[in-house]
N, C-alpha and C positions, 0 to 999 in steps of 0.2 A: 152483663149485659149491656152495652152501648148505648146513651141513651144522647140522642141533637137534636136542643131547642131551635128552630131558625123562625128568628121574627122580620116580618115583614109589615110595612108599613100598608096604610085604606088606603095611600090616596090614589094606588093608581088602579085597584083593582084588581087584585091578582085572578086569576080564572081556578075550578074547580080544575082544567087539565096542568097547568103551572105548577100546581100545590104538588099533582103525581108527581111531574116530573124532580121538582124539588125532592121530594120523599124515596124518588127513585136516583137521586143522586148521591144524597147523603147517604145511603143506603147500601150504594155502590163503593162508593169512598171508605166505608166499613167493614167490610171486607173484601176489599184489597189491601187496606194499611193496617188493619188490625186483626186482619183474618178470622173476622166475626162470622156464624150463621146469619144469612139475612132471617130466619125466623128471628132470634135472638133482637135482631135492634130495634130500638124504638126510635122515631121520627116525628115532632111535634111541631107545628105549626103555630103560631100563635101570630093574629093579626093587631098589631097596635098602629095607637094613635100616632101622628109624626113628633108629638110633643112629647111622646113617653121614652124618648130616647135622646140619646145626644153624641155627638163626635168635639173632642178636642173641648168638652166642658159645657159646651153652645147649647142649648137644643135645637136637635136639626134643619127648624126653621130659619134661628139666627144665623147656625153657623152656612148653609145655604145664601143667604143673605150677603155676609160679612165675604164670601167665596167670587162671590157673584158681582161686589161693589154694588148691589139695591137697595135704597133704602127700605126700610119696615114698611 
């Protein structure tokens, strides 16, 4: 039984329709790649604060500032 957990940040305000499309896309991927029945797949979307995750060892906000060259 495949389980996919999608993390999205709250900063952009993801709509219910967008979340539904993410679930459909992840389910389709599991069906096509793993040959699973859609009824046996679980797709969970968690909305997280931007600071709760990171890229390259930095919180996302710091990483974005570093990449864009903008000081805090």
